[in-house]
Backbone and ligand atoms as CSV (ligand in chain L), in Angstrom:
chain,resi,resn,atom,element,x,y,z
A,1,MET,N,N,-3.303,-18.636,25.751
A,1,MET,CA,C,-4.639,-18.346,25.229
A,1,MET,C,C,-4.717,-18.790,23.758
A,2,ALA,N,N,-5.576,-19.731,23.494
A,2,ALA,CA,C,-5.714,-20.221,22.123
A,2,ALA,C,C,-6.763,-19.405,21.372
A,3,LEU,N,N,-6.449,-19.089,20.123
A,3,LEU,CA,C,-7.425,-18.449,19.241
A,3,LEU,C,C,-7.846,-19.470,18.195
A,4,ASP,N,N,-9.092,-19.414,17.776
A,4,ASP,CA,C,-9.457,-20.313,16.677
A,4,ASP,C,C,-9.168,-19.627,15.335
A,5,THR,N,N,-9.292,-20.408,14.268
A,5,THR,CA,C,-8.886,-19.879,12.956
A,5,THR,C,C,-9.763,-18.696,12.533
A,6,ARG,N,N,-11.029,-18.709,12.974
A,6,ARG,CA,C,-11.902,-17.587,12.638
A,6,ARG,C,C,-11.387,-16.286,13.270
A,7,GLU,N,N,-10.957,-16.379,14.535
A,7,GLU,CA,C,-10.430,-15.181,15.214
A,7,GLU,C,C,-9.129,-14.702,14.570
A,8,ILE,N,N,-8.299,-15.661,14.169
A,8,ILE,CA,C,-7.050,-15.291,13.486
A,8,ILE,C,C,-7.380,-14.572,12.176
A,9,TYR,N,N,-8.405,-15.078,11.500
A,9,TYR,CA,C,-8.821,-14.484,10.219
A,9,TYR,C,C,-9.372,-13.065,10.432
A,10,VAL,N,N,-10.201,-12.892,11.452
A,10,VAL,CA,C,-10.763,-11.562,11.727
A,10,VAL,C,C,-9.635,-10.565,12.032
A,11,THR,N,N,-8.666,-10.999,12.823
A,11,THR,CA,C,-7.522,-10.128,13.133
A,11,THR,C,C,-6.754,-9.765,11.860
A,12,ALA,N,N,-6.569,-10.766,10.998
A,12,ALA,CA,C,-5.840,-10.503,9.745
A,12,ALA,C,C,-6.623,-9.527,8.866
A,13,LEU,N,N,-7.942,-9.678,8.821
A,13,LEU,CA,C,-8.762,-8.741,8.045
A,13,LEU,C,C,-8.629,-7.318,8.590
A,14,LYS,N,N,-8.660,-7.189,9.906
A,14,LYS,CA,C,-8.557,-5.848,10.515
A,14,LYS,C,C,-7.178,-5.233,10.263
A,15,ASN,N,N,-6.141,-6.057,10.384
A,15,ASN,CA,C,-4.789,-5.543,10.143
A,15,ASN,C,C,-4.614,-5.104,8.693
A,16,THR,N,N,-5.148,-5.903,7.774
A,16,THR,CA,C,-5.013,-5.566,6.355
A,16,THR,C,C,-5.831,-4.313,6.044
A,17,HIS,N,N,-6.974,-4.181,6.686
A,17,HIS,CA,C,-7.779,-2.968,6.509
A,17,HIS,C,C,-7.012,-1.740,7.000
A,18,ALA,N,N,-6.396,-1.851,8.174
A,18,ALA,CA,C,-5.602,-0.729,8.705
A,18,ALA,C,C,-4.461,-0.388,7.751
A,19,LEU,N,N,-3.886,-1.419,7.153
A,19,LEU,CA,C,-2.792,-1.223,6.192
A,19,LEU,C,C,-3.287,-0.449,4.966
A,20,GLU,N,N,-4.454,-0.817,4.453
A,20,GLU,CA,C,-4.985,-0.111,3.278
A,20,GLU,C,C,-5.354,1.334,3.611
A,21,MET,N,N,-5.823,1.566,4.834
A,21,MET,CA,C,-6.124,2.944,5.223
A,21,MET,C,C,-4.832,3.773,5.244
A,22,GLN,N,N,-3.755,3.155,5.731
A,22,GLN,CA,C,-2.459,3.849,5.710
A,22,GLN,C,C,-1.990,4.066,4.278
A,23,ALA,N,N,-2.229,3.061,3.442
A,23,ALA,CA,C,-1.834,3.168,2.023
A,23,ALA,C,C,-2.497,4.386,1.389
A,24,LEU,N,N,-3.794,4.540,1.651
A,24,LEU,CA,C,-4.523,5.670,1.058
A,24,LEU,C,C,-3.942,6.996,1.528
A,25,GLN,N,N,-3.689,7.101,2.826
A,25,GLN,CA,C,-3.110,8.346,3.373
A,25,GLN,C,C,-1.788,8.690,2.700
A,26,ILE,N,N,-0.931,7.672,2.625
A,26,ILE,CA,C,0.423,7.879,2.098
A,26,ILE,C,C,0.369,8.291,0.626
A,27,MET,N,N,-0.464,7.585,-0.155
A,27,MET,CA,C,-0.506,7.866,-1.592
A,27,MET,C,C,-1.180,9.207,-1.876
A,28,GLU,N,N,-2.239,9.514,-1.131
A,28,GLU,CA,C,-2.927,10.783,-1.381
A,28,GLU,C,C,-2.014,11.969,-1.071
A,29,ARG,N,N,-1.243,11.846,-0.006
A,29,ARG,CA,C,-0.308,12.920,0.341
A,29,ARG,C,C,0.736,13.102,-0.760
A,30,GLN,N,N,1.235,11.985,-1.285
A,30,GLN,CA,C,2.240,12.088,-2.348
A,30,GLN,C,C,1.654,12.705,-3.612
A,31,VAL,N,N,0.485,12.239,-4.004
A,31,VAL,CA,C,-0.134,12.710,-5.247
A,31,VAL,C,C,-0.362,14.213,-5.209
A,32,GLU,N,N,-0.789,14.713,-4.055
A,32,GLU,CA,C,-1.013,16.157,-3.923
A,32,GLU,C,C,0.266,16.951,-4.155
A,33,ARG,N,N,1.400,16.367,-3.758
A,33,ARG,CA,C,2.655,17.109,-3.800
A,33,ARG,C,C,3.377,16.988,-5.141
A,34,LEU,N,N,3.137,15.900,-5.878
A,34,LEU,CA,C,3.918,15.655,-7.091
A,34,LEU,C,C,3.605,16.677,-8.181
A,35,THR,N,N,4.656,17.214,-8.798
A,35,THR,CA,C,4.466,18.140,-9.907
A,35,THR,C,C,5.338,17.785,-11.121
A,36,ARG,N,N,6.496,17.181,-10.891
A,36,ARG,CA,C,7.453,16.970,-11.984
A,36,ARG,C,C,7.561,15.523,-12.435
A,37,TYR,N,N,6.754,14.672,-11.845
A,37,TYR,CA,C,6.892,13.230,-12.131
A,37,TYR,C,C,5.529,12.634,-12.499
A,38,PRO,N,N,5.036,12.973,-13.713
A,38,PRO,CA,C,3.672,12.585,-14.098
A,38,PRO,C,C,3.443,11.077,-14.150
A,39,GLU,N,N,4.481,10.293,-14.490
A,39,GLU,CA,C,4.261,8.840,-14.568
A,39,GLU,C,C,4.004,8.260,-13.182
A,40,MET,N,N,4.780,8.727,-12.213
A,40,MET,CA,C,4.560,8.252,-10.843
A,40,MET,C,C,3.200,8.734,-10.338
A,41,GLU,N,N,2.873,9.964,-10.691
A,41,GLU,CA,C,1.580,10.515,-10.276
A,41,GLU,C,C,0.432,9.665,-10.842
A,42,GLU,N,N,0.545,9.302,-12.105
A,42,GLU,CA,C,-0.508,8.506,-12.743
A,42,GLU,C,C,-0.623,7.118,-12.098
A,43,ALA,N,N,0.524,6.496,-11.843
A,43,ALA,CA,C,0.519,5.168,-11.212
A,43,ALA,C,C,-0.144,5.247,-9.832
A,44,LEU,N,N,0.169,6.302,-9.090
A,44,LEU,CA,C,-0.415,6.457,-7.747
A,44,LEU,C,C,-1.917,6.702,-7.832
A,45,ARG,N,N,-2.329,7.531,-8.791
A,45,ARG,CA,C,-3.768,7.813,-8.919
A,45,ARG,C,C,-4.548,6.538,-9.235
A,46,ARG,N,N,-4.024,5.745,-10.148
A,46,ARG,CA,C,-4.707,4.511,-10.510
A,46,ARG,C,C,-4.765,3.570,-9.296
A,47,HIS,N,N,-3.660,3.509,-8.567
A,47,HIS,CA,C,-3.622,2.584,-7.431
A,47,HIS,C,C,-4.480,3.084,-6.262
A,48,ILE,N,N,-4.653,4.384,-6.140
A,48,ILE,CA,C,-5.578,4.910,-5.119
A,48,ILE,C,C,-6.989,4.395,-5.424
A,49,GLU,N,N,-7.390,4.442,-6.695
A,49,GLU,CA,C,-8.711,3.921,-7.079
A,49,GLU,C,C,-8.830,2.448,-6.712
A,50,GLU,N,N,-7.809,1.666,-7.065
A,50,GLU,CA,C,-7.834,0.234,-6.735
A,50,GLU,C,C,-7.913,0.018,-5.233
A,51,THR,N,N,-7.198,0.834,-4.503
A,51,THR,CA,C,-7.122,0.654,-3.046
A,51,THR,C,C,-8.475,0.902,-2.388
A,52,HIS,N,N,-9.267,1.814,-2.948
A,52,HIS,CA,C,-10.628,1.995,-2.422
A,52,HIS,C,C,-11.426,0.696,-2.560
A,53,GLY,N,N,-11.272,0.022,-3.695
A,53,GLY,CA,C,-11.950,-1.252,-3.903
A,53,GLY,C,C,-11.440,-2.333,-2.946
A,54,GLN,N,N,-10.134,-2.333,-2.699
A,54,GLN,CA,C,-9.534,-3.316,-1.785
A,54,GLN,C,C,-10.075,-3.123,-0.369
A,55,ARG,N,N,-10.175,-1.880,-0.005
A,55,ARG,CA,C,-10.696,-1.536,1.309
A,55,ARG,C,C,-12.152,-2.024,1.447
A,56,THR,N,N,-12.957,-1.813,0.405
A,56,THR,CA,C,-14.354,-2.264,0.429
A,56,THR,C,C,-14.438,-3.783,0.564
A,57,ARG,N,N,-13.576,-4.506,-0.149
A,57,ARG,CA,C,-13.580,-5.983,-0.035
A,57,ARG,C,C,-13.334,-6.418,1.407
A,58,LEU,N,N,-12.399,-5.765,2.065
A,58,LEU,CA,C,-12.081,-6.127,3.450
A,58,LEU,C,C,-13.248,-5.799,4.377
A,59,GLU,N,N,-13.877,-4.651,4.146
A,59,GLU,CA,C,-15.014,-4.251,4.991
A,59,GLU,C,C,-16.176,-5.221,4.814
A,60,GLU,N,N,-16.413,-5.644,3.568
A,60,GLU,CA,C,-17.508,-6.584,3.319
A,60,GLU,C,C,-17.234,-7.928,3.982
A,61,ALA,N,N,-15.983,-8.377,3.938
A,61,ALA,CA,C,-15.640,-9.664,4.572
A,61,ALA,C,C,-15.852,-9.571,6.088
A,62,LEU,N,N,-15.455,-8.444,6.674
A,62,LEU,CA,C,-15.656,-8.267,8.123
A,62,LEU,C,C,-17.142,-8.231,8.455
A,63,GLN,N,N,-17.906,-7.502,7.648
A,63,GLN,CA,C,-19.358,-7.419,7.891
A,63,GLN,C,C,-20.018,-8.784,7.794
A,64,SER,N,N,-19.585,-9.595,6.830
A,64,SER,CA,C,-20.198,-10.918,6.656
A,64,SER,C,C,-19.914,-11.809,7.865
A,65,LEU,N,N,-18.892,-11.465,8.645
A,65,LEU,CA,C,-18.586,-12.224,9.865
A,65,LEU,C,C,-19.154,-11.527,11.105
A,66,GLY,N,N,-19.970,-10.497,10.872
A,66,GLY,CA,C,-20.564,-9.773,11.989
A,66,GLY,C,C,-19.573,-8.897,12.727
A,67,ASP,N,N,-18.520,-8.511,12.038
A,67,ASP,CA,C,-17.488,-7.685,12.678
A,67,ASP,C,C,-17.306,-6.401,11.869
A,68,SER,N,N,-16.462,-5.520,12.342
A,68,SER,CA,C,-16.229,-4.270,11.624
A,68,SER,C,C,-14.764,-3.876,11.772
A,69,PRO,N,N,-14.292,-2.980,10.901
A,69,PRO,CA,C,-12.885,-2.571,10.995
A,69,PRO,C,C,-12.574,-1.978,12.359
A,70,SER,N,N,-11.359,-2.173,12.794
A,70,SER,CA,C,-10.923,-1.609,14.062
A,70,SER,C,C,-10.943,-0.087,13.974
A,71,THR,N,N,-11.454,0.559,15.011
A,71,THR,CA,C,-11.435,2.019,15.016
A,71,THR,C,C,-10.091,2.538,15.522
A,72,ILE,N,N,-9.359,1.655,16.177
A,72,ILE,CA,C,-8.027,2.049,16.656
A,72,ILE,C,C,-7.096,2.130,15.451
A,73,LYS,N,N,-6.395,3.250,15.353
A,73,LYS,CA,C,-5.441,3.390,14.258
A,73,LYS,C,C,-4.207,2.559,14.591
A,74,GLU,N,N,-4.210,1.355,14.023
A,74,GLU,CA,C,-3.095,0.478,14.333
A,74,GLU,C,C,-1.898,0.811,13.453
A,75,GLY,N,N,-0.790,1.046,14.041
A,75,GLY,CA,C,0.429,1.229,13.266
A,75,GLY,C,C,1.074,-0.128,13.059
A,76,ILE,N,N,0.674,-0.809,11.981
A,76,ILE,CA,C,1.186,-2.172,11.815
A,76,ILE,C,C,2.387,-2.219,10.885
A,77,LEU,N,N,2.830,-1.058,10.444
A,77,LEU,CA,C,3.871,-1.062,9.423
A,77,LEU,C,C,5.274,-1.260,9.957
A,78,GLY,N,N,5.492,-0.983,11.238
A,78,GLY,CA,C,6.822,-1.188,11.809
A,78,GLY,C,C,7.882,-0.412,11.064
A,79,PHE,N,N,8.928,-1.108,10.671
A,79,PHE,CA,C,10.073,-0.398,10.084
A,79,PHE,C,C,9.742,0.193,8.720
A,80,VAL,N,N,8.802,-0.410,7.993
A,80,VAL,CA,C,8.384,0.185,6.721
A,80,VAL,C,C,7.771,1.568,6.983
A,81,GLY,N,N,7.032,1.666,8.087
A,81,GLY,CA,C,6.453,2.955,8.468
A,81,GLY,C,C,7.524,4.008,8.702
A,82,ASN,N,N,8.640,3.594,9.274
A,82,ASN,CA,C,9.737,4.542,9.489
A,82,ASN,C,C,10.314,5.022,8.164
A,83,MET,N,N,10.368,4.100,7.207
A,83,MET,CA,C,10.841,4.492,5.879
A,83,MET,C,C,9.875,5.465,5.217
A,84,MET,N,N,8.568,5.175,5.386
A,84,MET,CA,C,7.579,6.065,4.796
A,84,MET,C,C,7.723,7.465,5.391
A,85,ALA,N,N,8.021,7.532,6.680
A,85,ALA,CA,C,8.135,8.824,7.356
A,85,ALA,C,C,9.260,9.652,6.757
A,86,LEU,N,N,10.254,8.981,6.214
A,86,LEU,CA,C,11.358,9.690,5.557
A,86,LEU,C,C,10.837,10.624,4.464
A,87,GLY,N,N,9.848,10.138,3.739
A,87,GLY,CA,C,9.310,10.914,2.625
A,87,GLY,C,C,8.593,12.176,3.059
A,88,HIS,N,N,8.264,12.253,4.338
A,88,HIS,CA,C,7.527,13.427,4.821
A,88,HIS,C,C,8.450,14.550,5.262
A,89,THR,N,N,9.729,14.236,5.339
A,89,THR,CA,C,10.697,15.264,5.697
A,89,THR,C,C,11.110,15.974,4.411
A,90,PRO,N,N,10.889,17.281,4.343
A,90,PRO,CA,C,11.270,17.963,3.100
A,90,PRO,C,C,12.748,17.707,2.789
A,91,ALA,N,N,12.979,17.227,1.601
A,91,ALA,CA,C,14.353,16.920,1.206
A,91,ALA,C,C,14.457,17.144,-0.290
A,92,GLN,N,N,15.619,17.496,-0.746
A,92,GLN,CA,C,15.822,17.753,-2.168
A,92,GLN,C,C,15.551,16.482,-2.978
A,93,ASP,N,N,15.798,15.327,-2.360
A,93,ASP,CA,C,15.586,14.064,-3.075
A,93,ASP,C,C,14.341,13.336,-2.571
A,94,GLU,N,N,13.335,14.110,-2.191
A,94,GLU,CA,C,12.071,13.536,-1.702
A,94,GLU,C,C,11.516,12.458,-2.638
A,95,ILE,N,N,11.536,12.726,-3.943
A,95,ILE,CA,C,10.971,11.773,-4.905
A,95,ILE,C,C,11.691,10.425,-4.838
A,96,LEU,N,N,12.997,10.451,-4.644
A,96,LEU,CA,C,13.740,9.182,-4.600
A,96,LEU,C,C,13.361,8.393,-3.353
A,97,LYS,N,N,13.316,9.086,-2.216
A,97,LYS,CA,C,12.968,8.398,-0.962
A,97,LYS,C,C,11.553,7.830,-1.041
A,98,ASN,N,N,10.630,8.601,-1.628
A,98,ASN,CA,C,9.256,8.104,-1.759
A,98,ASN,C,C,9.187,6.900,-2.692
A,99,THR,N,N,9.982,6.926,-3.739
A,99,THR,CA,C,9.980,5.790,-4.670
A,99,THR,C,C,10.457,4.522,-3.970
A,100,TYR,N,N,11.531,4.619,-3.205
A,100,TYR,CA,C,12.028,3.435,-2.467
A,100,TYR,C,C,10.952,2.961,-1.487
A,101,ALA,N,N,10.356,3.914,-0.789
A,101,ALA,CA,C,9.354,3.564,0.231
A,101,ALA,C,C,8.122,2.938,-0.420
A,102,ASN,N,N,7.706,3.452,-1.583
A,102,ASN,CA,C,6.545,2.874,-2.265
A,102,ASN,C,C,6.829,1.437,-2.690
A,103,HIS,N,N,8.046,1.201,-3.134
A,103,HIS,CA,C,8.428,-0.156,-3.523
A,103,HIS,C,C,8.358,-1.091,-2.312
A,104,ALA,N,N,8.880,-0.639,-1.201
A,104,ALA,CA,C,8.825,-1.446,0.034
A,104,ALA,C,C,7.374,-1.654,0.474
A,105,PHE,N,N,6.582,-0.608,0.379
A,105,PHE,CA,C,5.198,-0.668,0.852
A,105,PHE,C,C,4.380,-1.666,0.038
A,106,GLU,N,N,4.497,-1.626,-1.283
A,106,GLU,CA,C,3.729,-2.559,-2.116
A,106,GLU,C,C,4.142,-3.993,-1.823
A,107,ASN,N,N,5.424,-4.213,-1.601
A,107,ASN,CA,C,5.867,-5.571,-1.272
A,107,ASN,C,C,5.395,-5.998,0.118
A,108,PHE,N,N,5.313,-5.068,1.037
A,108,PHE,CA,C,4.729,-5.343,2.361
A,108,PHE,C,C,3.281,-5.803,2.180
A,109,GLU,N,N,2.542,-5.118,1.325
A,109,GLU,CA,C,1.140,-5.475,1.084
A,109,GLU,C,C,1.013,-6.846,0.415
A,110,ILE,N,N,1.935,-7.161,-0.492
A,110,ILE,CA,C,1.924,-8.490,-1.131
A,110,ILE,C,C,2.043,-9.567,-0.050
A,111,ALA,N,N,2.958,-9.374,0.882
A,111,ALA,CA,C,3.128,-10.346,1.976
A,111,ALA,C,C,1.865,-10.438,2.822
A,112,ALA,N,N,1.246,-9.291,3.079
A,112,ALA,CA,C,0.039,-9.274,3.914
A,112,ALA,C,C,-1.099,-10.043,3.238
A,113,TYR,N,N,-1.255,-9.886,1.917
A,113,TYR,CA,C,-2.343,-10.595,1.221
A,113,TYR,C,C,-2.050,-12.082,1.066
A,114,GLU,N,N,-0.790,-12.450,0.819
A,114,GLU,CA,C,-0.439,-13.883,0.772
A,114,GLU,C,C,-0.824,-14.535,2.083
A,115,SER,N,N,-0.480,-13.857,3.167
A,115,SER,CA,C,-0.746,-14.373,4.505
A,115,SER,C,C,-2.255,-14.430,4.760
A,116,LEU,N,N,-2.966,-13.370,4.381
A,116,LEU,CA,C,-4.424,-13.332,4.570
A,116,LEU,C,C,-5.103,-14.485,3.821
A,117,LEU,N,N,-4.639,-14.763,2.605
A,117,LEU,CA,C,-5.234,-15.859,1.818
A,117,LEU,C,C,-5.006,-17.203,2.506
A,118,THR,N,N,-3.824,-17.395,3.047
A,118,THR,CA,C,-3.520,-18.653,3.743
A,118,THR,C,C,-4.391,-18.786,4.993
A,119,ILE,N,N,-4.535,-17.699,5.717
A,119,ILE,CA,C,-5.356,-17.729,6.940
A,119,ILE,C,C,-6.829,-17.953,6.576
A,120,GLY,N,N,-7.291,-17.285,5.514
A,120,GLY,CA,C,-8.676,-17.439,5.083
A,120,GLY,C,C,-8.985,-18.875,4.682
A,121,GLU,N,N,-8.034,-19.503,3.998
A,121,GLU,CA,C,-8.230,-20.910,3.623
A,121,GLU,C,C,-8.305,-21.790,4.861
A,122,ALA,N,N,-7.409,-21.547,5.815
A,122,ALA,CA,C,-7.407,-22.341,7.052
A,122,ALA,C,C,-8.710,-22.155,7.829
A,123,ALA,N,N,-9.302,-20.959,7.688
A,123,ALA,CA,C,-10.541,-20.668,8.414
A,123,ALA,C,C,-11.779,-21.072,7.609
A,124,GLY,N,N,-11.574,-21.681,6.435
A,124,GLY,CA,C,-12.698,-22.138,5.631
A,124,GLY,C,C,-13.533,-20.996,5.067
A,125,GLN,N,N,-12.850,-19.873,4.750
A,125,GLN,CA,C,-13.567,-18.675,4.274
A,125,GLN,C,C,-13.385,-18.480,2.773
A,126,GLY,N,N,-13.622,-19.538,2.019
A,126,GLY,CA,C,-13.394,-19.481,0.575
A,126,GLY,C,C,-14.103,-18.331,-0.133
A,127,GLY,N,N,-15.262,-17.939,0.366
A,127,GLY,CA,C,-16.099,-16.966,-0.332
A,127,GLY,C,C,-15.430,-15.630,-0.595
A,128,SER,N,N,-14.678,-15.125,0.363
A,128,SER,CA,C,-14.072,-13.800,0.217
A,128,SER,C,C,-12.744,-13.851,-0.529
A,129,LEU,N,N,-12.226,-15.059,-0.722
A,129,LEU,CA,C,-10.825,-15.139,-1.138
A,129,LEU,C,C,-10.606,-14.758,-2.598
A,130,THR,N,N,-11.640,-14.932,-3.432
A,130,THR,CA,C,-11.495,-14.533,-4.836
A,130,THR,C,C,-11.175,-13.039,-4.923
A,131,GLY,N,N,-11.888,-12.248,-4.142
A,131,GLY,CA,C,-11.645,-10.812,-4.127
A,131,GLY,C,C,-10.250,-10.477,-3.613
A,132,PHE,N,N,-9.792,-11.211,-2.603
A,132,PHE,CA,C,-8.462,-10.918,-2.052
A,132,PHE,C,C,-7.352,-11.364,-3.003
A,133,ARG,N,N,-7.657,-12.408,-3.816
A,133,ARG,CA,C,-6.675,-12.776,-4.852
A,133,ARG,C,C,-6.552,-11.641,-5.861
A,134,GLN,N,N,-7.661,-11.003,-6.165
A,134,GLN,CA,C,-7.602,-9.854,-7.081
A,134,GLN,C,C,-6.804,-8.710,-6.448
A,135,SER,N,N,-7.042,-8.461,-5.152
A,135,SER,CA,C,-6.270,-7.415,-4.458
A,135,SER,C,C,-4.774,-7.729,-4.533
A,136,LEU,N,N,-4.434,-9.001,-4.318
A,136,LEU,CA,C,-3.018,-9.405,-4.378
A,136,LEU,C,C,-2.445,-9.115,-5.770
A,137,GLN,N,N,-3.205,-9.438,-6.808
A,137,GLN,CA,C,-2.720,-9.165,-8.176
A,137,GLN,C,C,-2.526,-7.667,-8.409
A,138,GLU,N,N,-3.416,-6.864,-7.846
A,138,GLU,CA,C,-3.274,-5.410,-7.992
A,138,GLU,C,C,-2.019,-4.911,-7.282
A,139,GLU,N,N,-1.730,-5.469,-6.105
A,139,GLU,CA,C,-0.507,-5.071,-5.384
A,139,GLU,C,C,0.735,-5.488,-6.173
A,140,GLU,N,N,0.671,-6.695,-6.751
A,140,GLU,CA,C,1.817,-7.174,-7.534
A,140,GLU,C,C,2.045,-6.283,-8.752
A,141,ALA,N,N,0.952,-5.870,-9.400
A,141,ALA,CA,C,1.078,-5.006,-10.574
A,141,ALA,C,C,1.654,-3.644,-10.182
A,142,MET,N,N,1.217,-3.120,-9.042
A,142,MET,CA,C,1.735,-1.815,-8.595
A,142,MET,C,C,3.205,-1.941,-8.186
A,143,ALA,N,N,3.558,-3.036,-7.536
A,143,ALA,CA,C,4.967,-3.243,-7.165
A,143,ALA,C,C,5.845,-3.271,-8.420
A,144,ARG,N,N,5.353,-3.954,-9.472
A,144,ARG,CA,C,6.119,-4.009,-10.734
A,144,ARG,C,C,6.229,-2.622,-11.351
A,145,ARG,N,N,5.128,-1.858,-11.328
A,145,ARG,CA,C,5.114,-0.527,-11.930
A,145,ARG,C,C,6.103,0.394,-11.197
A,146,VAL,N,N,6.089,0.338,-9.875
A,146,VAL,CA,C,7.020,1.180,-9.109
A,146,VAL,C,C,8.458,0.774,-9.445
A,147,ARG,N,N,8.684,-0.528,-9.535
A,147,ARG,CA,C,10.031,-1.011,-9.876
A,147,ARG,C,C,10.465,-0.470,-11.245
A,148,GLU,N,N,9.552,-0.531,-12.223
A,148,GLU,CA,C,9.858,-0.032,-13.570
A,148,GLU,C,C,10.178,1.461,-13.565
A,149,LEU,N,N,9.541,2.172,-12.657
A,149,LEU,CA,C,9.689,3.636,-12.647
A,149,LEU,C,C,10.937,4.107,-11.902
A,150,ILE,N,N,11.609,3.201,-11.204
A,150,ILE,CA,C,12.785,3.633,-10.424
A,150,ILE,C,C,13.826,4.268,-11.349
A,151,GLY,N,N,14.154,3.593,-12.447
A,151,GLY,CA,C,15.177,4.101,-13.368
A,151,GLY,C,C,14.775,5.428,-13.998
A,152,PRO,N,N,13.619,5.482,-14.708
A,152,PRO,CA,C,13.212,6.742,-15.342
A,152,PRO,C,C,13.045,7.901,-14.353
A,153,THR,N,N,12.526,7.587,-13.177
A,153,THR,CA,C,12.341,8.639,-12.159
A,153,THR,C,C,13.692,9.189,-11.713
A,154,THR,N,N,14.634,8.291,-11.507
A,154,THR,CA,C,15.964,8.717,-11.065
A,154,THR,C,C,16.642,9.554,-12.153
A,155,LYS,N,N,16.486,9.125,-13.432
A,155,LYS,CA,C,17.090,9.896,-14.532
A,155,LYS,C,C,16.491,11.302,-14.587
A,156,ARG,N,N,15.161,11.397,-14.453
A,156,ARG,CA,C,14.541,12.722,-14.498
A,156,ARG,C,C,15.018,13.579,-13.325
A,157,TYR,N,N,15.135,12.946,-12.165
A,157,TYR,CA,C,15.643,13.654,-10.984
A,157,TYR,C,C,17.043,14.220,-11.257
A,158,ILE,N,N,17.886,13.412,-11.867
A,158,ILE,CA,C,19.258,13.869,-12.174
A,158,ILE,C,C,19.204,15.040,-13.158
A,159,ASP,N,N,18.439,14.876,-14.246
A,159,ASP,CA,C,18.371,15.919,-15.281
A,159,ASP,C,C,17.878,17.248,-14.710
A,160,LEU,N,N,16.784,17.177,-13.927
A,160,LEU,CA,C,16.231,18.411,-13.350
A,160,LEU,C,C,17.226,19.046,-12.389
A,161,THR,N,N,17.854,18.213,-11.568
A,161,THR,CA,C,18.790,18.735,-10.561
A,161,THR,C,C,19.991,19.403,-11.224
A,162,VAL,N,N,20.542,18.730,-12.231
A,162,VAL,CA,C,21.724,19.256,-12.922
A,162,VAL,C,C,21.383,20.568,-13.645
A,163,ALA,N,N,20.129,20.662,-14.138
A,163,ALA,CA,C,19.690,21.879,-14.836
A,163,ALA,C,C,19.306,22.997,-13.860
A,164,GLY,N,N,19.404,22.709,-12.562
A,164,GLY,CA,C,19.064,23.731,-11.570
A,164,GLY,C,C,17.571,23.942,-11.421
A,165,GLU,N,N,16.792,22.962,-11.871
A,165,GLU,CA,C,15.332,23.084,-11.757
A,165,GLU,C,C,14.820,22.365,-10.511
A,166,LYS,N,N,13.558,22.621,-10.225
A,166,LYS,CA,C,12.913,21.972,-9.095
A,166,LYS,C,C,12.821,20.468,-9.392
A,167,ALA,N,N,13.384,19.672,-8.501
A,167,ALA,CA,C,13.472,18.231,-8.768
A,167,ALA,C,C,12.892,17.380,-7.645
A,168,ASP,N,N,12.551,18.026,-6.545
A,168,ASP,CA,C,12.286,17.243,-5.329
A,168,ASP,C,C,11.019,16.395,-5.402
A,169,ARG,N,N,9.984,16.890,-6.145
A,169,ARG,CA,C,8.737,16.132,-6.124
A,169,ARG,C,C,7.885,16.413,-7.357
L,1,FE2,FE,FE,-1.056,-1.336,-2.750
């Protein structure tokens, strides 16, 4: 069964939309729980705002093609999703597991947007691509921020744990 480039593009838009919906769920759950890691909390809050905009860009692109986001909750994350699930299990080192998972997740999104841009170009959909390039830059910035926070977050985790204080989140 052959698909044309427009159909491939619509599928990519729907998959990326499902990914952003998962992103929002994951980040909102973390933000609610965080108490001892204000820098990570701030980075997540800012990226939640950006992600709402990313989601709108995808919805507008689908609407312009006469389509709409899939109502089926697609689990497109595969093994990254399994890593994310780790963070939902109460653990003394919850913050560390979430930090690793956030780093993986942002890089997963970078790959998804690179791919979406290539598919959009092949489908002759130049109009929406400026917005998706911005989304890609936002994912890259968040991936860098999470990477920068790995060291300081781990140090704070060690200090709190050694002092017998609450360190998990
Ligand atoms: Fe993201």
